[in-house]
N, C-alpha and C positions, 0 to 999 in steps of 0.2 A: 366480623366474627369475634367471638370472645378471645382474648389473649391472656397471656400470663398464667396459663395452666401449668401446674407442676404436680408433684407427688403429695402436696399438702392435703390434709383431710378437709381443710376449709378453703373455700374459693375466695381469692383476694381481690379480684377485679370488679369493684363495685360499679364501675361505669357500665358494665354489661350484665350486672346481676339481674336475675329474673324479678319482675315486678308483681307482687301479690295483688290479686284483685278478687272481687266477688261478682259473679254473674247476677243479672237481674233475677230476683226471686230465689236466689241461693241462700240457704240458711245453715251454714256450717256451724258446728258446735265450737266452743272455745278451744277444745283439744285439737280440732282440725286446724284452726287458725294458728295455734302454737306450733303444731307439727310443721305447718307450711313455713313458718319462720326459720325452723331448723333446716328443712329440706333445701331452701334456696341458697344455703351456705355450703352445701356439700360439693366438693370438687368433682367427685365421680359423675354427678349429674351433668356438669358442664362438659366433661370429657365426652360423654355419650352424645349429648346434644351437638357439640362441635363436630364430632365425627359424622353424625347424620347430615349436618348442613354442608359439610365438604363433599360427602358422598352424593348427596342429592343435587349438588350444584346450586344451593340456595344462597344467592348473593345479596338479596335484599329481603328483609323480614316482612311478613304480611301484617297488615293492620288487623286488629281484632275487635269485633263488636259482639259476635256470638259464634258458637260452634257451627251453626248451620251456614252462616255467611262465609265462614272460613272454608268449610267443605266445598262450597261452590266456587271457591277461588283457586283451588289447586288441582293438579292432575292426579289421576289414580295412582300412578307409580310413586310419586312423592308422598302421597297420603299413606300408602302402604309402608313406605320406609319410615315415616314418622311414627306409625303405630308400632312397628318393630322396635324402634328406639325407646319409645315410652314404655312399652312392655318390658324391655330389658331393664330399665330403671326400677320399675315396680317389682319385678322378680328379684332383682339384686337386693333390695331392701325389704322384701317380703311385705309390701304394702297392700292394702285392700285394692281391688280392681278399679274402684271408682277414681283412683288417682291416675289411671292411664290417660283419661281425657285431659287431665290437667297438664301432664307432661307432653301430650300431643300438641296442645295449644302452645305450650312454652317453647317447644322445639321450632315451631313455625313463626312465632310472634315475639318471644321473650316476655310474654304476659303469662302469669301463673294463676289461673282461677282456682280457688279453693273449693273442692267438691262438698256437697252436702252428704251426710251419711244416709244411705238408703237401706230401708228395711224390706222393701218390696221390689222384686225383680220382674221384668217383663221377659217372657220366654217367647221367641219367635219360632213357631213350629214349622217343620218342612211341609207338612200337608195342611193347607188352609181349608176350613169348612165354613161356609157362609150361612148365617141366619138360623143356626140351630141352638136350642136350649141346652142346658147342662144335661138334662135327662136324655135328650136325643143323642147328645154326644156320647154319653155313657153307653147307650145301647149300640152305637156304631163301634166304639172301641172295645165293647164287651168287657168293660172293667170300670170300677169307680174312678172318679177323677180325684179322689184322695188316696194316693198310693200308700204303701206301708211306711214310707218315709215320713208321712204326715204332711205332705205338701199339697196344697190346693192348686190345681192347674185349671186355667181358663184358656180355651183356644180362641184366638182372635182371628176373624175371617180376613179375606184378602185385603181390600182397601176399605177401612172402616172409619167413620167419623167419631169424634168424641161423643156427640149426642147419641149415636147408635149404641155406644158402649154404656152410656148412662141409662138408656132405655133398657138395655139387656140386664144391667144390674138391678134396676127397679123391678122389672118383670120377674126376676128370679130371686128376689130378696129373701123370701121364706126359705127356699132351698139352700141359698148361700148361708143364711143364718144357722141352719141346722148343721152344715158342714163346719162353719167357723167355730161353733160351740164345741165341736168334737176334735178340733185340732189341738195338739199338745201345747201346753203353756210353755213359753220360752223360759227356761230356768235362768236365774240371774246370779251373778257372782259379784261381790263387792270389789270395786276397783277404785284406787286412788289416783287422781289425775297426775299428781306429782310423781308417784311411783311409775306409772305407765309412760309418762313423757321422758323423764330422766332415764328410765330403763331402756326405752326404745332408742334414745340418742346414744346411750352407752353401747348398745348392740350395733348401731351404725358405725361407731368407731372401730369396734372389733371386726366388723364385716370388711371395712376398708383397710384396716391395719391389724391383721390377725396376731402379729407378734408384739403388739403394744403392751407395755407394762401398765399397771394400775395408775402409777404416777403420770404416765403419758396420757392415759385415758382422761384422767381428771383435768390435766392441763388443756387437752383438746376441748373438753366440755366447757371449761371456763372461757376459752377463746370463742367457742360457739355461742355461748350465752351472752358474751359481751358485758357491758356495764349498765345498759339502760334499755332493757327489753322487758316491758311490763307484762307481755303475754306469756312469758316463760316463768315457771315456778322456781323457787330457790333451790340451788344446787347443794348437795352435801359438802361440808367444809373440810372433810378429810377422807383418806382412802378407805378406812374401815367402815365409815358410814355409807360410802358409795357402794362398797361390796355388799353390805346388808340390804341396801335399797335394790341393788341389781338382783339379788337372790329373791327378794319379794316380788320383783317384776317377773322373773322366770317362774316362780311358784304360781303367780296369778295366771300366766299363760298356760301353765300345766292344768290349772283348774278349769280354764275356759275350754281347753282341748278335750278334757274328760267329759265336760257337759255336752259338747258337740258330737262326740263319738257315742 
C-alpha cells in the first residue's frame, strides 16, 4: 500500500507513484500527457486510492494489459468500489469523464493509462431495436433522430458486430450525410496550452488548499513542475504574472461555457 501520505499537496512517495502509460492504439494529445504528469503527483488522488484499497481488501495489485482483461479479473463488488473511487477523483478535480477509466485502472494496478480525447460518444439505449434503418426508427419513435439539441442519435441493436455497423452506415450514407450537413458547426474558441495547463494546475492547488496564498500557490506549482519535466510549459516567474495567467484561464473557461450553453 502507498505510505507516507500527509496533508501535502504533492505526493512524495515515488516508490508507489502511479506509472503513466499509453494503451495500444491510444493517441492522447500533448496536453493530456502533460496533465497526466501533474495528476500523478497530487496527494489527494493517493488518499482516495489508498482508502479504496483498504476498504476493498486489495492486498495485491492486479497486473494490467488492457481494461477488458482487468474487468475479467475482479469481482463486481470491487469493480463498483473502484468506479466510485475514480469518479470521486474526477469530480473533485472537475476532470472530463474519460479520466474515470484511467483512475479505475490506477486504483487496481498502479498503472495510469492516459486517455484519448473523445469527440464521439456511444449511447446505450434501454430499448434495443434490431435491423431497422434510420427512417424506420424515426417512424417508430414518431420524431426525428436529430433532436432540438442538434445531436444525431443512432440506435444500436442488441448484439451487433462491427461489420453490421459498417454495413448500416454504408446503406444509410445518403441519409446520414443529409443529417450531418444540417448539424450545427461546433464553435471554436482560441485556447493556449500554457494558459490552460498552468491555470488548471493552479485551480488544483486552490481546490486542495482553499486558504493558500498566491505565494504558497506558486511555491506548490514550482514543486509540482520540478526542474526537468519537458512535457510541462514554463511557469510564470512571479505572483503578478501568475494572477494574470489564472485570470486568462478563468476567462477562457467562461468563454467555453457560454459557447456550450
